[in-house]
C-alpha positions in Angstrom: -5.6 12.6 -43.5 -8.6 10.3 -43.8 -6.4 7.4 -42.7 -5.4 9.4 -39.7 -9.0 9.8 -38.7 -9.7 6.2 -39.2 -6.7 5.5 -37.0 -7.9 7.9 -34.4 -11.4 6.5 -34.2 -10.2 2.9 -33.9 -7.8 3.8 -31.3 -10.5 5.3 -29.1 -12.9 2.5 -29.9 -10.3 0.1 -28.7 -9.7 2.1 -25.6 -13.5 2.3 -24.9 -13.9 -1.4 -25.2 -10.9 -1.9 -22.7 -12.8 0.4 -20.4 -15.8 -1.4 -20.5 -14.0 -4.8 -19.2 -13.3 -2.9 -15.9 -16.2 -3.4 -13.7 -16.4 -1.9 -10.0 -19.2 -4.1 -8.8 -20.0 -7.7 -9.9 -23.5 -7.9 -11.6 -26.6 -9.4 -10.0 -26.4 -13.3 -10.1 -22.5 -13.6 -10.6 -22.4 -15.9 -7.5 -25.6 -18.0 -8.5 -25.0 -21.5 -9.8 -26.2 -22.0 -13.3 -27.1 -25.5 -14.1 -26.9 -25.0 -18.0 -23.2 -24.1 -18.2 -20.0 -26.2 -17.9 -18.7 -26.7 -14.3 -15.3 -26.9 -12.9 -14.6 -29.5 -10.1 -13.3 -28.9 -6.6 -11.7 -31.8 -4.7 -10.0 -32.2 -1.3 -6.4 -33.0 -1.5 -3.9 -34.2 1.4 -0.2 -33.5 1.3 2.6 -34.1 3.6 4.1 -31.0 5.5 7.7 -31.4 6.5 7.2 -27.8 8.0 4.5 -28.9 10.4 5.3 -32.5 10.6 1.9 -33.9 9.7 -0.3 -34.4 6.6 -2.5 -31.3 5.7 -5.7 -30.7 3.6 -6.3 -28.1 0.9 -9.2 -27.8 -1.7 -8.3 -27.6 -5.4 -10.5 -26.1 -8.2 -10.0 -27.3 -11.6 -11.7 -25.3 -14.4 -14.5 -26.5 -16.9 -12.8 -28.4 -19.7 -9.8 -29.3 -17.6 -7.4 -31.6 -19.4 -4.3 -33.4 -17.7 -2.6 -32.9 -21.0 -2.5 -29.1 -20.7 -0.5 -26.8 -18.3 -2.2 -24.2 -16.4 -1.2 -21.3 -14.2 -2.3 -21.5 -10.5 -3.8 -19.3 -8.0 -3.4 -19.8 -4.2 -6.4 -18.4 -2.4 -6.1 -17.7 1.4 -8.6 -17.4 4.1 -9.1 -15.5 7.3 -8.2 -16.0 10.8 -11.4 -17.8 11.7 -11.5 -20.0 8.6 -9.8 -23.1 7.3 -9.5 -24.6 3.7 -13.2 -24.7 3.2 -13.9 -21.0 4.3 -13.9 -19.6 0.9 -15.8 -22.6 -0.5 -18.6 -22.4 2.1 -18.9 -18.6 2.2 -17.4 -17.3 -1.0 -18.4 -19.9 -3.6 -15.4 -19.3 -5.6 -16.2 -22.3 -7.9 -19.5 -20.8 -8.9 -18.0 -17.3 -9.3 -15.2 -18.7 -11.6 -17.6 -21.1 -13.5 -19.9 -18.2 -14.3 -16.9 -16.1 -15.5 -15.6 -18.9 -17.6 -19.0 -19.2 -19.4 -18.6 -15.7 -20.3 -15.1 -16.1 -21.6 -13.7 -13.7 -19.0 -11.0 -15.9 -17.4 -7.7 -17.3 -18.5 -7.9 -21.1 -17.5 -6.3 -21.7 -14.2 -6.1 -24.1 -11.3 -7.2 -22.6 -7.8 -5.6 -24.0 -4.6 -7.5 -23.1 -1.3 -5.1 -24.2 1.5 -5.4 -24.1 5.4 -3.2 -21.1 6.2 -2.9 -22.0 9.9 0.1 -24.1 9.7 0.2 -26.2 12.9 -0.6 -29.9 13.7 -4.1 -29.1 15.0 -5.1 -26.5 12.5 -8.8 -26.5 13.0 -10.6 -22.9 13.6 -11.6 -24.0 17.0 -11.4 -22.5 20.4 -9.7 -19.2 20.9 -8.4 -18.4 17.4 -6.4 -15.6 18.8 -4.3 -17.7 20.7 -0.5 -17.0 20.2 0.4 -20.2 18.7 -2.6 -20.2 16.3 -1.7 -16.6 15.2 2.0 -17.6 14.8 0.9 -20.5 12.7 -0.3 -18.1 10.0 3.4 -17.0 9.8 4.6 -20.5 9.8 2.4 -21.0 6.6 4.9 -19.3 4.4 7.3 -22.2 4.8 4.5 -24.8 4.5 3.3 -23.1 1.3 6.7 -22.7 -0.4 8.4 -25.8 0.6 5.5 -28.3 0.9 2.2 -27.4 -0.7 3.6 -25.6 -3.9 5.8 -28.6 -4.7 3.0 -31.0 -4.0 0.6 -29.2 -6.6 3.3 -29.0 -9.0 4.1 -32.8 -8.8 0.5 -33.9 -8.9 -1.3 -31.3 -11.3 -0.3 -30.1 -14.6 0.5 -26.5 -13.5 3.2 -24.0 -15.1 6.0 -23.8 -12.6 7.5 -20.3 -13.3 6.6 -17.2 -11.2 4.8 -15.6 -14.3 2.1 -18.3 -13.8 1.8 -18.3 -10.1 -0.5 -15.9 -8.3 -1.5 -15.6 -4.6 -4.4 -13.8 -3.1 -6.3 -13.8 0.1 -9.0 -12.0 2.5 -8.2 -10.3 5.9 -5.6 -12.5 7.8 -5.0 -14.2 4.4 -4.6 -10.8 2.8 -2.0 -10.0 5.2 -0.3 -13.4 4.4 -0.7 -12.7 0.6 1.2 -9.4 0.9 3.8 -10.7 3.3 4.6 -13.8 1.2 4.0 -12.3 -2.1 6.0 -9.2 -1.7 8.7 -11.2 0.3 9.0 -13.8 -2.5 8.7 -11.8 -5.7 10.9 -14.5 -7.2 8.0 -17.0 -6.6 5.0 -14.9 -7.4 4.0 -12.5 -10.2 0.4 -11.7 -9.3 -0.4 -10.6 -5.7 -3.9 -9.7 -4.4 -4.5 -8.5 -0.7 -8.3 -8.1 0.1 -8.9 -6.2 3.4 -5.5 -7.2 4.7 -5.5 -7.5 8.4 -2.9 -6.3 11.1 -0.5 -9.3 10.4 0.5 -7.3 7.2 4.0 -6.2 7.7 5.0 -2.4 7.8 5.7 -1.3 4.3 9.4 -0.8 4.8 9.7 -4.3 6.1 7.3 -5.6 3.2 9.6 -3.9 0.6 12.7 -2.6 1.8 13.8 -2.4 -2.1 10.4 -1.0 -3.4 11.9 -1.1 -7.0 11.7 -4.9 -6.7 8.0 -4.8 -7.0 8.1 -3.5 -10.5 8.7 -7.0 -11.6 5.1 -8.0 -10.5 2.6 -8.3 -13.2 -0.2 -7.2 -10.9 -0.1 -5.9 -7.3 -3.8 -5.5 -6.1 -4.8 -4.1 -2.8 -8.4 -3.6 -2.0 -10.6 -2.7 1.1 -14.1 -1.4 1.8 -14.8 2.1 2.8 -16.4 1.0 6.0 -13.7 -1.5 7.1 -11.9 -0.7 10.2 -8.7 -2.5 8.7 -8.5 0.1 6.0 -5.3 1.7 7.5 -3.4 -1.4 6.9 -4.1 -1.4 3.2 -3.8 2.4 2.7 -0.3 2.5 4.4 0.9 -0.1 1.9 -0.7 1.8 -1.1 0.7 5.0 0.1 4.2 3.7 0.4 3.9 2.1 -3.0 2.7 5.4 -4.4 5.5 7.4 -2.8 7.9 5.1 -4.3 6.3 5.0 -7.8 5.5 1.4 -7.9 2.5 0.6 -10.0 -0.4 -1.1 -8.2 -4.1 -1.1 -8.1 -5.7 0.4 -4.9 -9.5 -0.2 -5.0 -11.6 1.2 -2.2 -15.1 -0.3 -2.6 -18.4 -0.1 -0.8 -19.0 -2.2 2.2 -17.5 -3.7 5.4 -15.4 -6.6 6.3 -17.3 -9.5 4.9 -17.8 -12.0 2.1 -20.0 -9.7 0.0 -16.9 -7.6 -0.4 -14.4 -10.4 -0.9 -16.4 -12.2 -3.5 -16.6 -9.0 -5.5 -12.7 -8.9 -5.1 -12.4 -12.3 -6.3 -14.7 -11.5 -9.4 -12.6 -8.4 -10.4 -9.1 -9.8 -9.5 -9.6 -13.1 -11.1 -10.4 -11.4 -14.6 -7.0 -9.8 -14.7 -4.8 -12.8 -13.9 -2.3 -14.2 -16.5 -3.1 -11.5 -19.0 -1.4 -8.3 -20.1 -2.5 -5.7 -17.4 -2.1 -2.0 -17.4 -2.1 -1.3 -13.7 -2.5 2.3 -13.9 -5.4 2.1 -16.4 -7.2 -0.4 -14.1 -6.4 1.8 -11.0 -7.8 4.9 -12.8 -10.9 3.2 -14.1 -11.7 1.7 -10.6 -11.2 5.1 -8.9 -13.3 7.2 -11.5 -16.7 8.3 -10.3 
């Protein structure tokens, strides 16, 4: 009897400790650079895109203590319709957020690739960003990502090449790309995170004509702020997944359509990557009062 009581107490202690690792909002200072901690490195790379027919640029973040002799999982992090490969870097400071998380021992070491998701010869975010060819270029990026960028990264960086070690996430237009590409290529990605996904997100039945396929994902994260007018696109996707009993996280957070929200998303999402995840538990904790 005594052993049983001890077991129960230990079980709830572990459960409580697990619950404490799920934060709804990043703490103050999570995105402030700390000089005294180890820092990762962020560089610009250039790769040839056979899809576009030109050389294209991306940023690559390598974690503190990076060693070429080790193999790392990789996260592809996508920007919005008005951005480029530098949008996250300039407005979302992912390198600072991740450095701080590494210093707290909260992340699995990973390489992060920040591409330009506007796959066209002139891929600058200039002029009318809503022009038809510029919008279509965000769809074209799927081929560029799969056929050009990922092979380049895997040839030039020590990354693990299986789907279980490959994640994709993005904000707004990049959130739509993430759901389209991630759910459309479950054989390529096991971790998918759409932040405030835009109207380019496919209808749920087109995203997942075979909903059960999504059960192969390690993590399917969908988040949007409660004051964001794009909420319907995230909600319809989550509703479809729920109707089909597909495990996923649907996080409604305070805020609008801005980097304050997306930095919080990155802070939360990145901590779950490449680790065992109970999606239902995470979802319940995020939705609890």
